[in-house]
C-alpha positions as CSV (number, residue, x, y, z in Angstrom):
1,M,7.4,32.8,33.5
2,K,10.6,32.4,35.4
3,Y,14.0,33.4,34.6
4,S,17.5,32.2,36.7
5,V,20.0,34.5,38.7
6,G,22.7,32.3,40.2
7,S,20.9,29.6,40.2
8,N,19.5,27.7,36.8
9,H,15.9,27.2,35.2
10,F,16.4,24.3,32.5
11,T,14.1,22.5,30.3
12,Q,15.2,19.7,27.6
13,S,16.9,21.0,25.0
14,Y,17.4,19.5,21.2
15,A,19.2,22.8,19.6
16,P,22.0,22.1,17.7
17,V,24.4,25.3,19.0
18,D,27.2,23.9,17.4
19,Q,25.9,25.1,14.1
20,P,25.6,28.9,13.0
21,S,21.5,28.4,12.7
22,A,21.5,28.0,15.9
23,I,22.1,31.4,16.6
24,S,20.1,33.1,14.4
25,V,17.4,31.2,15.6
26,L,17.9,32.2,19.2
27,H,18.0,35.8,17.4
28,R,14.2,35.5,15.4
29,Q,12.7,34.0,18.8
30,L,13.8,37.2,21.1
31,L,12.7,39.3,18.3
32,K,9.7,38.3,18.3
33,R,9.4,39.0,22.4
34,L,11.4,42.3,21.7
35,P,10.7,43.8,18.5
36,H,11.8,47.2,20.0
37,Y,15.3,45.9,20.9
38,T,18.3,45.6,18.7
39,F,19.8,42.5,18.0
40,V,24.0,41.5,16.2
41,D,24.4,38.0,15.6
42,R,28.0,37.0,15.7
43,P,29.4,40.8,16.6
44,D,32.7,41.8,15.3
45,H,34.5,43.8,17.8
46,P,37.6,45.6,16.5
47,L,39.3,44.1,20.0
48,L,37.7,40.7,20.7
49,Y,39.4,37.7,19.6
50,E,35.7,36.1,19.4
51,G,33.1,38.0,20.9
52,P,30.1,36.9,22.4
53,D,27.2,35.4,19.7
54,I,24.5,37.8,20.1
55,L,24.3,41.6,21.1
56,V,21.3,43.0,22.7
57,A,20.4,46.5,22.9
58,A,18.2,48.8,23.8
59,P,18.2,52.6,25.5
60,E,19.8,51.9,29.1
61,K,20.8,48.4,28.3
62,L,23.2,46.4,26.8
63,A,23.6,42.5,26.6
64,A,25.8,40.0,25.4
65,I,24.6,36.3,25.2
66,F,27.1,33.7,25.0
67,V,26.4,30.1,23.4
68,C,28.0,27.5,25.1
69,K,29.1,25.3,22.4
70,T,30.4,21.9,22.2
71,A,33.9,22.6,22.5
72,E,33.5,25.3,25.2
73,G,32.1,22.4,26.9
74,E,34.2,19.8,26.9
75,Q,37.2,22.8,27.7
76,P,35.1,25.8,29.9
77,R,38.5,27.4,29.7
78,R,37.8,28.4,26.1
79,L,34.0,30.0,27.5
80,L,35.9,31.6,30.6
81,S,38.6,33.4,28.1
82,R,35.5,34.6,25.3
83,L,33.9,35.9,28.4
84,V,36.7,37.5,30.3
85,A,38.0,39.9,26.9
86,A,34.1,40.7,26.7
87,R,33.4,42.0,29.6
88,L,36.6,43.7,29.5
89,A,36.0,45.1,26.1
90,L,32.3,45.9,26.1
91,P,30.6,48.7,28.4
92,E,30.9,48.3,32.2
93,H,26.8,48.1,32.1
94,T,27.0,45.5,29.9
95,R,25.1,42.1,31.5
96,C,26.6,38.7,30.6
97,I,24.5,35.5,30.0
98,L,24.9,32.0,29.6
99,V,22.7,29.7,27.2
100,V,23.0,26.4,27.5
101,P,21.7,23.2,26.4
102,E,20.3,20.6,28.3
103,E,23.2,17.7,27.6
104,Q,25.7,20.8,29.0
105,R,23.3,21.6,31.9
106,Q,26.3,20.8,34.5
107,I,28.7,23.3,32.9
108,G,26.0,25.8,33.2
109,E,26.1,25.1,36.9
110,R,30.0,25.1,37.6
111,L,30.2,28.0,35.3
112,S,27.0,29.8,36.3
113,Y,28.3,32.4,38.9
114,H,30.8,34.3,36.3
115,F,27.5,35.2,34.6
116,H,25.0,37.6,35.0
117,A,22.5,34.7,34.6
118,T,22.5,31.0,33.1
119,L,19.5,30.1,30.9
120,D,18.3,27.2,28.9
121,V,18.9,27.8,24.8
122,S,15.2,26.2,24.5
123,D,13.8,29.2,27.0
124,P,13.6,32.4,24.9
125,A,10.8,33.4,27.3
126,S,12.7,33.4,30.1
127,L,15.8,34.9,28.2
128,A,13.5,37.7,27.0
129,Y,12.1,38.3,30.5
130,F,15.5,38.7,32.0
131,L,16.6,41.2,28.9
132,E,13.6,43.2,30.3
133,D,14.3,43.2,33.8
134,A,17.1,46.1,33.9
135,K,17.7,45.5,37.8
136,A,18.6,42.0,37.3
137,Q,22.2,41.5,37.8
138,G,22.8,38.2,38.8
139,P,26.5,37.0,40.7
140,A,28.7,38.2,38.0
141,E,30.0,41.5,39.9
142,D,31.6,44.6,38.5
143,I,35.0,44.9,37.3
144,P,37.0,47.2,39.2
145,E,38.2,50.8,37.3
146,P,41.8,50.0,38.8
147,I,41.8,46.6,36.1
148,R,40.2,48.1,33.0
149,R,42.3,50.8,33.1
150,F,45.8,48.3,33.4
151,V,44.2,46.2,30.5
152,Y,43.8,49.3,28.6
153,R,47.1,51.1,29.0
154,R,48.8,47.5,28.4
155,Y,46.9,47.4,25.4
156,Q,48.2,50.9,24.1
157,I,51.6,49.5,24.8
158,A,51.4,46.4,23.2
159,W,49.6,47.2,20.2
160,N,51.6,50.6,19.7
161,E,55.0,48.4,20.3
162,S,53.5,45.4,17.5
163,R,53.0,48.2,14.7
164,I,56.5,50.0,15.5
165,K,58.5,46.7,15.1
166,N,56.5,45.2,12.2
167,F,55.3,48.7,10.1
168,V,57.3,51.2,10.9
169,R,61.0,51.9,9.2
170,S,63.0,55.0,10.8
171,D,65.9,56.1,12.4
172,D,63.7,58.7,14.5
173,E,63.3,58.7,18.2
174,P,62.3,55.4,19.2
175,G,59.1,54.2,20.0
176,E,57.8,57.2,18.1
177,I,54.8,55.6,15.3
178,I,55.5,57.7,11.9
179,A,53.4,55.6,9.9
180,E,50.4,53.2,9.0
181,P,50.3,50.2,7.7
182,S,50.2,50.4,4.2
183,Q,49.1,48.2,1.3
184,R,52.7,47.9,0.1
185,S,53.7,46.2,3.6
186,R,49.9,43.9,3.3
187,R,50.9,42.9,0.2
188,D,54.4,42.3,1.1
189,A,53.3,40.0,4.3
190,N,51.1,37.7,1.7
191,A,53.6,37.3,-0.8
192,Q,56.1,36.3,2.3
193,R,53.9,33.6,3.2
194,S,53.0,32.5,0.0
195,E,56.7,31.8,-0.6
196,T,58.6,30.7,2.2
197,S,59.5,27.4,2.0
198,I,59.4,26.3,5.7
199,D,57.6,23.7,7.3
200,G,55.3,25.1,10.1
201,P,55.1,22.7,12.8
202,R,58.8,21.7,13.1
203,S,59.4,25.3,12.5
204,L,57.7,26.0,15.6
205,Q,59.2,23.6,17.9
206,A,62.7,24.1,16.5
207,T,62.2,27.8,17.8
208,A,60.9,26.7,21.0
209,E,63.5,24.6,21.5
210,Q,66.6,27.6,21.3
211,F,64.5,28.9,24.1
212,R,64.4,25.8,26.0
213,K,68.5,25.9,25.5
214,V,68.7,29.1,27.0
215,G,66.8,29.0,30.4
216,F,62.9,29.1,29.2
217,E,60.5,26.7,30.3
218,D,57.0,25.2,29.5
219,V,54.1,27.9,30.6
220,W,51.9,26.1,33.7
221,V,48.7,28.1,34.9
222,R,46.1,27.2,37.6
223,S,42.4,26.2,36.1
224,W,39.7,29.1,36.6
225,T,37.4,26.2,37.0
226,S,39.4,24.0,39.0
227,P,41.8,26.3,41.4
228,Q,44.2,23.2,42.9
229,T,44.8,22.0,39.3
230,V,47.9,23.1,37.4
231,S,48.4,22.0,33.7
232,P,50.9,22.8,31.1
233,V,49.3,25.6,28.0
234,G,51.1,25.9,25.1
235,S,54.2,23.3,25.6
236,T,56.9,22.9,23.0
237,Q,55.2,20.0,21.2
238,R,52.2,21.4,20.7
239,R,51.4,23.7,17.5
240,T,51.1,26.9,19.9
241,P,54.5,26.6,21.8
242,M,54.8,29.0,25.0
243,V,57.7,28.9,27.1
244,R,58.5,31.2,30.2
245,R,62.0,32.3,32.2
246,D,61.4,34.6,35.3
247,E,58.8,37.0,34.2
248,T,59.7,36.7,30.1
249,V,56.5,34.6,28.1
250,V,57.2,34.0,24.6
251,G,55.1,32.4,22.0
252,V,56.0,31.7,18.8
253,L,53.0,32.1,15.7
254,P,53.1,29.7,13.2
255,N,54.1,30.5,9.7
256,R,51.9,30.5,6.7
257,P,48.2,30.0,8.9
258,E,45.6,29.5,6.9
259,S,43.6,31.9,9.1
260,P,46.4,34.5,10.7
261,M,43.4,35.0,13.0
262,E,42.9,31.5,14.3
263,S,46.3,31.4,15.1
264,V,46.2,34.0,17.6
265,K,42.9,32.9,19.3
266,P,45.0,30.0,21.8
267,F,47.5,32.9,22.2
268,C,45.1,35.3,23.3
269,R,43.0,32.3,25.4
270,N,46.3,31.3,27.1
271,A,47.4,34.8,28.3
272,L,44.0,35.3,29.9
273,T,44.4,32.5,31.9
274,L,47.9,32.4,32.4
275,N,48.0,36.5,33.9
276,F,44.2,36.7,35.9
277,S,42.2,34.5,38.0
278,L,38.7,34.6,37.6
279,Q,36.6,35.4,40.8
280,S,32.8,35.7,40.0
281,G,32.8,37.1,36.5
282,V,36.1,39.3,37.7
283,P,39.3,38.7,36.0
284,Y,42.1,39.5,39.5
285,L,45.5,39.9,37.9
286,T,47.5,37.9,39.8
287,Q,50.5,36.9,37.1
288,P,52.2,40.0,35.2
289,T,53.9,38.9,32.7
290,V,55.9,40.7,29.8
291,N,54.0,38.7,26.9
292,I,56.0,38.3,23.5
293,L,54.9,36.8,20.2
294,I,57.4,35.8,17.9
295,S,56.6,35.7,14.1
296,E,58.5,35.5,10.7
297,E,55.6,37.3,9.1
298,I,53.2,39.8,10.0
299,P,50.0,37.9,11.4
300,L,47.6,40.0,8.8
301,G,43.8,39.3,8.7
302,R,41.8,39.1,5.5
303,F,38.8,41.7,5.3
304,D,40.4,43.6,8.2
305,P,44.3,43.2,8.4
306,E,45.5,44.8,11.6
307,K,43.2,42.8,13.8
308,P,45.0,40.0,14.8
309,M,47.5,41.8,16.4
310,R,44.8,44.2,17.9
311,S,43.1,41.3,19.4
312,A,46.9,40.2,20.5
313,A,47.8,43.3,22.0
314,F,44.2,43.4,24.2
315,C,45.6,39.9,25.3
316,G,48.4,41.5,26.4
317,W,50.9,40.0,23.5
318,T,53.6,42.1,21.4
319,I,53.9,41.0,18.4
320,Y,57.8,40.7,17.2
321,K,59.9,39.4,14.3
322,T,62.6,37.5,15.5
323,E,63.8,34.1,16.5
324,D,66.9,35.3,18.9
325,P,66.4,34.3,22.5
326,D,69.1,37.2,23.4
327,S,67.1,40.0,21.7
328,V,63.9,38.7,23.3
329,Q,64.8,39.2,26.7
330,E,66.6,42.3,25.6
331,Y,63.0,43.9,24.3
332,S,61.7,42.1,27.5
333,D,63.9,44.6,29.6
334,Y,63.0,47.5,27.6
335,L,58.7,46.6,27.7
336,S,58.8,45.9,31.3
337,R,59.5,49.1,32.2
338,K,57.1,50.4,30.1
339,L,53.7,48.2,31.0
340,P,51.7,49.8,33.7
341,K,51.4,48.4,37.5
342,I,48.1,47.7,38.9
């Protein structure tokens, strides 16, 4: 029995990896080989906009399995952003494993050094053998503790500020949290979503253009998979516009999104790509920016109302209800004094 660490072991695969059933099939195959392990399909972590596909746990062992989907094969940055967020949120001893089908073999080879192992989705025996071998670590390196401290401190500030700006109404000392989000605030947000008549995409572009008129420009980032490639993300012509002036980055959330959680996801991916470089699975802070996500309404999730704001905050976004460029810059200056340094 073989498994790969740093290199890749592939056999022919016909698994339909984009179908949810493929994850369930892999789960069942692993459970037969590792009945004493605990498996969780598509785990819902409170800080992650999108987590690993399967979590595997046993005493003193924890692994996160990532199934490379078709969209992630076409845009590897999606997969790597998901990996980075998971590595920062999950316990530091978690091993991250990439499984790919035969048709995505080249993608697996390109990304293998960011994971603890890269395996064929049709070879659960090798995957189970790797999970059993607690000493197998692979090419991915441990994330230094200062990076984790920075991310969590930044999250705490962004999360508290987002809650203050969207839920708390008080004349007390600025920055003091005096109220939790209430059922009434959630109903008010839902009513606002249903009553507004603003056209979403045009409003996004118009709002972004307001910032361009005062010196903001499109955001450019260096590719994680091809460092020599620099490309714009979230341009004003897209549904997820992002603009930048100096160290202030502004994103514009759409109005009346069908899924507030889905509307936040591209901003989470873009912020991770902008603020960090990626080496051997470790995100190193390269561009510390103040990330402000403006919105006309509170992005509340259906079952976990606060999750869109939490996951955005974990990726460095503070949600702010305004369209005034002057107030955004002033708020950015305030946040920059509070944000941690690494």
